[in-house]
C-alpha atoms as one frame of an Amber mdcrd trajectory, in Angstrom:
protein
  71.898 101.759 132.305  74.117  98.870 130.738  74.965  99.567 127.274  76.837
  96.111 126.834  73.364  94.436 127.112  71.351  94.948 124.011  67.770  94.645
 124.371  65.868  94.201 121.041  62.140  94.874 120.295  60.821  91.483 121.469
  62.748  91.762 124.937  61.070  95.134 125.335  57.678  94.055 124.501  58.085
  90.795 126.934  59.191  92.877 129.820  56.257  95.405 129.299  53.731  92.759
 129.136  54.981  90.777 132.352  54.839  94.128 134.444  51.333  94.917 133.244
  50.261  91.448 134.020  51.795  91.662 137.441  50.222  95.071 138.392  46.837
  93.945 137.091  47.376  90.868 139.431  48.157  93.073 142.414  45.287  95.630
 141.834  42.644  92.585 141.793  44.351  91.094 144.837  43.734  92.159 148.430
  46.680  94.241 148.429  44.671  96.666 145.951  47.845  98.470 145.006  51.748
  98.447 144.655  52.979 101.704 145.597  56.563 101.123 144.826  56.708 100.423
 141.278  60.282 101.341 139.825  62.773  99.645 137.398  64.879  98.621 140.555
  62.035  96.541 141.579  61.389  94.723 138.234  63.445  91.787 138.452  64.401
  89.202 135.704  64.538  85.580 136.810  66.164  82.479 135.376  63.268  82.256
 132.467  63.738  85.894 131.848  60.281  86.720 133.299  59.908  89.871 134.970
  59.105  89.214 138.829  57.712  92.481 140.988  59.258  92.947 144.371  59.190
  95.006 147.523  55.302  95.461 147.395  54.941  94.380 151.042  58.044  96.591
 152.249  55.694  99.962 152.564  53.603  97.846 155.697  56.985  97.425 157.402
  57.831 101.309 157.065  54.379 102.529 157.957  54.708 104.778 160.792  58.305
 105.359 160.838  59.575 108.973 160.949  61.992 109.123 157.766  63.927 112.166
 157.139  62.645 114.202 153.933  66.458 114.853 153.145  69.061 113.056 151.377
  69.801 112.267 147.357  68.586 108.616 147.525  65.611 109.756 149.209  64.502
 111.968 146.105  65.796 109.618 143.513  63.388 107.127 145.201  60.407 109.203
 144.703  61.084 109.931 140.811  58.776 107.510 140.144  55.970 108.883 142.457
  52.835 110.139 141.258  52.393 114.138 141.484  49.219 113.921 143.782  51.036
 111.369 146.183  54.114 113.860 146.607  51.562 116.514 147.650  50.278 114.699
 150.532  51.427 115.228 153.881  50.869 111.504 154.646  50.654 109.636 151.802
  49.350 106.058 151.745  51.932 103.395 152.287  50.962 101.246 149.484  50.166
 104.398 147.240  46.965 104.378 145.032  46.268 102.454 141.885  46.300 105.448
 139.776  49.721 106.273 141.292  50.732 102.928 140.271  49.857 103.810 136.743
  51.864 106.886 136.581  54.804 104.969 137.950  54.589 102.393 134.930  54.698
 105.091 132.542  58.091 106.343 134.106  59.206 102.422 134.097  57.908 102.042
 130.153  59.652 104.980 129.386  62.790 103.523 130.878  62.486 100.286 128.991
  61.394 101.780 125.781  64.582 104.339 125.559  67.098 102.436 127.483  68.075
 105.478 129.513  66.988 107.022 132.908  64.066 109.212 132.963  65.684 112.516
 134.005  69.180 114.205 133.213  70.886 115.230 136.252  73.539 117.576 134.508
  71.624 120.627 135.505  69.385 119.645 138.250  69.061 117.265 141.118  66.569
 114.565 142.149  65.210 116.904 144.561  64.608 119.684 141.921  62.979 117.178
 139.752  60.483 116.000 142.677  59.768 119.679 143.433  59.046 120.289 139.829
  56.547 117.415 139.416  55.065 117.996 143.146  54.346 121.933 141.986  52.061
 120.824 138.937  53.528 123.210 136.532  51.255 124.677 133.847  52.858 122.190
 131.312  53.419 119.267 133.740  57.174 118.330 134.144  58.052 115.031 132.880
  60.666 112.988 131.072  61.386 114.428 127.660  59.798 111.899 125.202  61.620
 111.078 121.726  59.884 111.821 118.505  59.826 107.983 117.814  60.882 104.901
 119.106  61.132 100.778 117.886  57.941  99.990 119.505  56.151 102.865 117.533
  54.301 106.011 118.358  51.654 104.276 119.948  53.738 103.199 122.502  54.684
 106.941 123.277  51.019 107.842 123.413  50.425 105.054 126.059  52.993 106.621
 128.173  51.741 110.103 127.816  48.286 108.716 128.868  49.527 106.950 132.130
  51.515 110.406 133.293  48.826 112.827 132.810  48.539 115.138 135.597  44.676
 114.110 136.584  44.805 110.895 138.212  41.191 110.043 136.888  42.424 110.625
 133.580  44.959 107.913 133.687  43.783 104.472 132.204  43.488 101.248 134.413
  45.758  98.463 134.349  43.043  96.126 132.417  42.875  99.105 129.905  46.775
  99.411 129.532  46.882  95.736 129.220  44.256  95.747 126.283  45.837  98.668
 124.771  49.651  96.695 125.070  48.126  93.620 123.610  46.963  95.804 120.451
  50.182  97.566 120.330  52.548  94.274 120.481  49.973  91.863 118.456  50.850
  88.425 118.891  52.043  87.762 122.570  56.019  87.212 122.435  57.652  84.420
 124.109  60.749  85.649 125.319  62.247  81.857 125.311  61.434  81.921 121.549
  62.970  85.184 121.230  66.284  84.047 123.043  66.501  81.013 120.668  66.123
  83.237 117.623  69.031  85.560 118.942  70.976  82.652 119.528  70.671  81.143
 115.912  71.231  84.668 114.614  74.409  85.055 116.620  75.593  81.527 115.798
  74.959  82.339 112.186  76.982  85.537 112.322  79.725  84.024 114.278  80.076
  81.301 111.696  80.687  83.957 109.079  83.234  86.103 111.271  85.085  82.862
 112.028  85.105  81.774 108.528  86.066  85.427 107.438  88.723  85.698 110.164
  89.974  81.996 109.041  90.321  83.277 105.327  92.185  86.303 106.641  94.584
  83.978 108.810  95.087  81.418 105.812  95.963  84.308 103.648  98.612  85.922
 106.203 100.028  82.534 106.711 100.438  82.019 102.874 102.247  85.507 102.934
 104.327  84.600 105.969 105.067  81.397 104.054 106.327  83.108 100.945 108.709
  85.208 102.628 110.099  82.313 104.643 110.465  80.261 101.363 112.311  83.259
 100.026 114.698  83.922 103.052 115.169  80.139 103.400 115.650  76.739 101.462
 112.205  75.042 101.374 113.314  71.895 103.266 114.778  74.232 106.228 111.657
  76.377 105.923 109.460  73.227 106.521 111.471  72.177 109.433 110.991  75.914
 111.022 107.280  75.835 110.552 107.157  72.573 112.003 108.864  73.542 115.231
 111.830  71.292 114.604 115.281  72.810 115.478 117.685  73.192 112.380 120.901
  71.641 113.042 123.856  72.326 111.131 124.481  69.661 108.449 127.908  68.759
 106.682 127.606  68.048 102.966 130.420  66.456 101.465 129.861  67.595  97.989
 128.796  70.826  96.502 129.596  73.658  94.177 129.542  77.243  94.865 129.369
  79.974  92.716 130.583  83.491  93.234 130.074  86.539  91.019 131.160  90.226
  91.198 130.330  93.395  89.084 131.522  96.679  88.675 128.422  98.645  88.308
 126.431 100.856  90.869 122.947  99.853  89.414 122.192  96.422  90.723 118.065
  96.007  91.043 117.537  95.202  87.361 120.424  92.551  87.153 119.661  90.676
  90.220 115.961  90.481  89.305 117.130  88.879  85.929 119.751  86.576  87.833
 116.872  85.456  90.028 114.674  84.298  87.184 117.653  82.498  85.580 118.819
  80.331  88.640 114.943  79.674  89.290 115.191  77.051  86.418 118.089  75.172
  87.858 118.638  73.046  90.916 120.613  75.702  92.862 119.858  77.814  95.757
 120.782  81.620  96.137 122.485  81.943  99.682 122.726  85.684  99.477 123.663
  88.881  97.877 125.731  91.121  99.557 126.489  94.624  97.713 127.689  93.179
  94.275 128.339  89.929  95.217 126.060  86.992  94.409 126.412  83.404  95.596
 124.665  80.418  94.536 125.184  76.807  95.729 124.039  73.340  94.383 123.983
  70.177  96.233 122.883  72.053  99.339 120.571  72.003 101.026 119.006  69.059
  98.370 121.672  66.594  97.834 121.942  65.701  94.164 124.778  63.649  93.630
 127.098  64.751  91.353 124.449  66.875  89.466 125.818  69.761  91.410 128.808
  70.380  89.093 126.728  70.842  86.088 123.954  72.666  87.585 126.369  75.419
  88.514 128.101  75.536  85.416 124.839  75.651  83.318 123.630  78.459  85.533
 126.897  80.186  85.127 127.046  80.114  81.443 123.163  81.288  81.436 123.848
  84.419  83.641 127.126  85.452  81.692 125.309  85.009  78.508 122.694  87.271
  79.859 125.127  89.578  81.103 126.557  90.271  77.484 123.194  91.271  76.591
 122.273  93.248  79.319 122.290  97.054  79.058 122.444  99.456  81.835 119.641
 102.131  81.660 121.637 104.903  82.555 124.850 103.817  80.714 123.479 101.909
  77.877 127.100 102.081  75.909 128.847 100.477  79.119 129.251  96.527  79.022
 129.226  94.798  82.457 132.152  93.506  83.705 131.042  89.946  85.452 133.618
  87.997  87.367 132.494  84.525  87.825 134.404  81.988  90.292 133.572  78.354
  90.958 134.743  75.871  93.687 133.475  72.078  94.707 134.104  70.684  97.853
 132.427  70.075 101.266 130.597  72.686 103.524 128.828  73.114 106.622 125.162
  74.758 106.321 122.871  75.852 108.712 120.413  78.723 110.069 122.212  81.318
 111.957 120.121  84.178 114.169 116.420  84.391 115.624 115.274  87.883 114.691
 116.206  87.562 111.426 117.174  83.869 110.431 119.860  83.408 107.418 120.781
  80.302 105.836 124.577  80.271 105.619 127.419  78.084 104.307 130.636  77.707
 106.351 133.981  76.278 105.507 137.040  76.538 103.157 135.009  75.842  99.873
 132.968  79.150 100.491 136.439  80.689 100.639 138.031  79.220  97.775 135.127
  80.045  95.583 135.300  83.661  96.647 139.078  83.568  95.769 138.499  82.139
  92.458 135.970  84.808  91.637 138.533  87.771  93.078 141.260  86.195  90.955
 139.316  85.859  87.783 139.074  87.929  84.882 135.677  90.113  83.281 133.641
  87.695  81.686 135.172  84.543  82.299 134.114  81.929  84.543 137.084  81.058
  86.717 137.203  77.077  87.831 139.141  75.531  90.789 140.976  72.099  89.970
 138.187  70.303  91.940 135.211  71.750  89.852 137.291  71.212  86.870 138.021
  67.268  87.611 133.801  67.246  88.202 132.973  68.584  85.215 135.328  66.616
  83.176 134.004  63.421  84.484 130.543  64.569  83.355 131.767  65.670  80.153
 130.000  68.224  77.473 131.887  71.286  78.665 134.617  73.065  76.767 137.135
  74.110  79.284 140.393  76.128  78.543 143.436  76.257  80.937 144.195  79.746
  82.201 147.830  78.866  83.144 149.557  79.143  86.615 148.759  82.059  88.748
 149.493  82.797  92.491 146.540  82.555  94.609 146.588  83.415  98.259 143.727
  81.430 100.350 143.603  82.292 104.097
């Protein structure tokens, strides 16, 4: 049995009805009986109608001396009635009552979607011998306690394979019983169309559900991508465009460094502050924090003011920030700023990073490393930009020696 093909009640009723109609026709024809009814001879045509085959084959085999040995031969006798098994010279086309017995075994297979006998502990020859011998309780396939066609279907199977042939119903009687059992005659095409409609509806639900899941996963991926890269760069990557390095003529870079082991709370606070300014956090490496303005979104001369404002906000926050495990210790934040041209681009494929390159990055880092705690150390270029904008109070530090590699 092919478990991949599911047969609902409608299919089973239709198949049983077709078989009974075919057998009733054969019994009323000049053939008189079939003699070879089994599931392998019940074929389904293009219109899902059962067609009976091989009812003329016994006439070609009549008179031939066929050996009674062989696994395949005994398997072919599993549908044969016990009284025919006992005959030394059984009729080539069997008998009408023998056909009824065969129908009972076929109906058992259709109703239960399983072979009639289990051959784990016995062989087809053992089964045939037990059926032929006529035990006190006739040996038959084991019926379940219930089935999807109802208990009347199981009773019909029992009636059709009783030991005495004369106690078995005829096919006109079976057809009448089956009509009562099934009720309204089933159209297999209507049943298929109904199944297709159900399948299409279920498929629409599955597609909609999978689409929503895909959209949600895409949103998660986009959120992660936008956290890793600037939005303009992330949009280029999403559209499949290559991200070429760009040269920015003007930008201002912020570098800060703190002397403390507990950074998570502080950087969470920093991230919240910079989100209110036109700046982009390039990276955090250990206790170093790097922010840029004017890259990747060019903002004219606003990058001077944006970085200056975010530096003041961060410095103000740090003076009131308390370390949980050292509440009396003051964070020693050094900030260095420098303005100038940079080259920016995405580096790496497995874990892409948006990086800045050039002397401006180096000088900003040097300004931070040579600065004083809780002070903002400006380069000459950054100072000139802020002076042009106005509104900032800047105190000269005096001359110091700074080595720039």
